C-alpha positions in Angstrom: 4.1 -27.1 6.4 7.4 -25.4 6.8 8.3 -22.9 4.0 6.2 -25.3 1.0 5.9 -22.9 -1.1 9.3 -21.3 -1.0 10.4 -23.9 -3.8 9.1 -25.1 -7.1 7.8 -22.9 -10.2 4.6 -21.1 -10.5 2.7 -23.8 -11.4 3.8 -26.2 -8.4 3.1 -23.2 -5.9 -0.7 -22.6 -7.5 -1.4 -26.2 -7.0 -0.2 -26.4 -3.3 -2.6 -23.1 -2.6 -5.3 -24.9 -4.0 -4.8 -27.6 -1.8 -4.4 -26.0 1.0 -7.7 -23.9 0.4 -9.3 -27.3 0.1 -8.3 -28.6 3.4 -9.3 -25.6 5.0 -12.9 -25.6 3.4 -12.9 -29.2 4.8 -12.3 -28.3 8.6 -8.2 -29.6 8.5 -6.3 -27.5 10.9 -3.1 -26.3 9.3 -0.1 -25.4 10.8 1.7 -23.1 8.0 5.5 -21.6 8.7 6.7 -19.3 6.2 8.4 -15.7 6.1 5.9 -14.7 3.4 3.4 -12.2 4.6 1.0 -12.1 2.0 0.6 -16.3 2.4 0.1 -15.9 6.1 -3.0 -13.2 5.8 -4.0 -15.5 2.6 -4.0 -18.5 4.8 -4.1 -17.9 8.2 -7.1 -17.6 10.9 -4.4 -16.7 13.7 -1.0 -16.4 13.6 2.0 -16.9 16.0 5.2 -14.8 15.8 8.4 -16.8 16.7 12.1 -15.1 17.4 14.7 -17.1 18.3 12.6 -19.8 19.8 10.1 -17.5 21.7 6.8 -16.1 20.9 7.1 -12.9 20.4 3.1 -12.4 19.4 0.4 -14.5 19.3 -3.6 -13.6 18.3 -5.5 -12.3 15.0 -3.6 -12.7 11.7 -3.8 -8.8 10.8 -2.7 -7.9 14.0 0.3 -10.1 14.4 1.7 -9.3 10.5 1.3 -5.7 11.6 3.3 -5.7 14.4 5.7 -8.1 12.6 6.1 -6.1 9.7 7.0 -2.9 11.6 9.7 -4.6 13.8 11.2 -5.6 10.5 11.1 -1.8 9.6 12.8 -0.7 12.6 15.2 -3.4 12.5 16.2 -2.5 8.8 16.4 1.1 10.0 19.0 0.1 12.5 21.3 -0.9 9.5 20.6 1.8 7.2 23.1 4.6 6.9 22.7 7.8 4.9 24.5 7.6 1.6 23.4 12.0 0.9 25.0 14.8 2.2 22.2 16.9 3.9 21.7 20.6 1.8 23.1 23.3 3.2 20.5 25.2 5.7 19.1 28.3 4.4 16.7 30.0 7.3 13.6 30.1 5.9 9.5 30.4 7.4 7.9 26.9 7.3 6.1 25.6 4.4 2.7 25.3 4.2 0.7 23.8 1.1 -2.0 26.0 -0.1 -4.6 22.7 1.0 -3.9 20.3 3.6 -6.0 17.9 5.5 -5.9 17.3 8.8 -8.5 14.4 9.7 -7.3 10.7 9.4 -10.8 8.5 10.3 -9.1 5.2 11.8 -6.1 4.2 12.9 -5.5 0.5 13.5 -1.7 0.6 13.9 1.1 3.3 13.6 4.9 3.1 13.7 7.9 4.8 12.4 10.8 7.3 13.7 8.5 10.2 14.2 11.0 12.8 12.6 8.0 13.3 10.1 4.2 12.4 10.4 1.1 11.8 8.1 -1.3 14.5 9.7 -4.3 13.9 7.2 -5.4 11.7 4.1 -8.6 12.1 2.2 -10.1 10.5 -0.8 -11.5 12.9 -3.5 -13.3 13.1 -6.6 -11.3 15.3 -9.4 -13.7 18.4 -8.1 -12.1 18.0 -5.0 -14.9 16.8 -2.9 -14.8 13.9 -0.8 -15.7 10.7 -1.7 -17.7 8.2 0.3 -18.0 5.2 -2.4 -15.3 4.2 -4.8 -16.9 3.6 -8.2 -15.6 1.4 -10.9 -13.9 3.1 -13.8 -14.1 6.4 -12.2 -10.8 8.7 -11.5 -10.2 9.6 -7.8 -7.5 11.9 -6.1 -5.7 10.1 -2.8 -4.6 13.6 -1.1 -1.9 13.0 1.9 -1.0 15.8 3.7 2.5 15.4 6.0 4.7 17.3 8.7 8.4 17.4 9.1 9.4 17.5 12.6 13.1 17.5 11.8 14.8 17.7 8.5 14.2 15.3 5.9 16.5 15.1 3.1 14.7 12.9 0.7 10.9 12.7 1.6 8.8 9.8 -0.1 5.2 10.0 0.4 3.1 7.2 -0.4 0.3 4.9 0.5 -0.7 0.8 -0.1 -4.3 0.0 -1.0 -5.7 -2.9 0.5 -8.6 -4.8 -0.2 -11.3 -6.8 2.0 -9.2 -9.7 3.2 -6.4 -7.0 4.3 -3.8 -8.0 1.5 -1.7 -5.6 -0.2 -3.9 -4.9 -3.7 -1.8 -1.8 -4.6 0.3 1.0 -3.9 2.8 3.5 -5.1 4.6 6.5 -4.0 6.5 9.9 -5.2 10.0 8.1 -5.6 8.2 5.2 -7.4 6.8 7.8 -9.9 9.8 9.6 -10.3 8.1 12.6 -8.5 11.2 15.7 -7.8 10.0 16.4 -4.0 11.9 19.0 -2.5 13.9 18.6 1.0 11.8 19.3 4.1 12.4 21.4 7.3 11.1 21.0 10.6 7.9 22.5 10.7 7.2 22.4 6.6 3.9 21.0 5.6 3.4 19.5 2.1 0.2 17.9 0.7 0.9 15.5 -2.3 -2.1 14.6 -4.4 -2.3 11.0 -6.4 -4.4 11.0 -9.2 -5.4 7.6 -10.1 -7.9 6.2 -12.9 -9.9 3.0 -10.9 -10.3 0.0 -13.0 -13.3 -2.2 -12.4 -12.9 -4.1 -9.0 -14.6 -6.4 -7.1 -17.1 -4.6 -4.7 -16.0 -5.1 -1.6 -14.4 -2.7 1.0 -10.7 -1.4 0.1 -8.7 0.9 2.5 -5.5 3.1 2.2 -2.7 3.2 4.5 -0.3 6.3 4.2 3.0 6.8 4.9 6.1 9.2 5.0 9.6 7.8 4.8 13.1 9.6 4.2 15.4 7.9 1.8 15.4 5.9 -1.8 13.3 3.2 -3.0 16.1 1.0 -2.0 17.2 2.4 1.3 15.0 4.4 3.2 13.5 5.1 7.2 10.2 5.1 8.1 9.0 8.3 9.7 5.5 7.6 9.7 3.3 4.2 8.5 -0.7 4.6 9.5 -2.3 1.0 9.1 -6.0 1.7 7.3 -6.4 5.2 7.7 -9.6 5.4 5.8 -11.9 2.6 4.1 -14.1 2.9 1.3 -16.6 0.5 -0.3 -16.2 -0.5 -4.0 -19.3 0.1 -5.6 -21.1 -2.3 -8.0 -19.6 -2.5 -11.9 -22.0 -2.9 -14.7 -21.1 -6.5 -15.2 -20.1 -9.0 -13.5 -16.4 -9.0 -11.5 -14.8 -12.5 -11.8 -11.6 -12.6 -9.3 -10.7 -9.1 -8.0 -10.5 -6.8 -10.9 -12.0 -6.5 -14.7 -9.2 -6.2 -17.2 -10.0 -3.6 -19.7 -10.9 -6.0 -23.0 -12.1 -5.9 -26.4 -13.4 -9.3 -27.8 -13.2 -9.8 -32.0 -13.5 -13.0 -33.8 -10.3 -14.1 -34.6 -8.7 -12.6 -37.7 -5.0 -11.6 -38.8 -3.3 -9.6 -35.7 -1.2 -7.8 -38.3 -4.2 -6.1 -39.8 -5.8 -5.7 -36.3 -6.4 -2.1 -34.8 -4.5 -1.2 -31.8 -6.2 -1.4 -28.5 -7.1 1.5 -26.4 -4.9 2.0 -23.2 -4.8 4.6 -20.3 -1.8 6.5 -19.9 -0.4 5.8 -16.0 -1.4 8.4 -14.0 1.0 10.4 -12.3 1.8 12.6 -9.1 0.1 15.3 -9.0 
């Protein structure tokens, strides 16, 4: 199947995906060609990266996809040009955050131009204590510490959360959350705390991949990205989880919605 899911509406693509999974379950060998990395991860047992008719990489799907994505980031960086003037340099001693985490439990793959680096990541509860298991409907803090080796005019710090299948499940960063991150000079160390409210998720393992970049959401250069730096197990919820996440829901017998009370909602978490 060559780019089979690149055409048609969402219902057509869903039918195609169901058929693909039925064929896999029946032991059928499938050669699936696509540029969509999420589909590669969802379908592929093994992957091969072709470029200009030559095999660039072949093997475990997660490894090949990671190498491909890193190469695409570096390729994009080669073409990006800055549109911002560097701020006037005023000599000052390096900044160091009052709380710094300097442990990275795991590194599956790492890439970037090394002008800045992630020096640590931790998942904490609201009291600042390490979390060893994620609890549904709980509040956590994803803490990421970074160090600049050169001047970083527009720092962006963030993370990607992946599920047990290696699929990008959710993520955010300081630019996405409209956080005003100051420029970093060489030697500066900053710590960013992301305050999150976890929904009820399927009880499996989740990983956090931290990163720091320089630029804007639409034009940036990756300084450092660490795949799956910390992995935690999600604890069981009180009720069954159908699919991957349970959406907050209120059930009532049908009545005129104009007279219904407004549903409860959580405020969108912001960067602290």
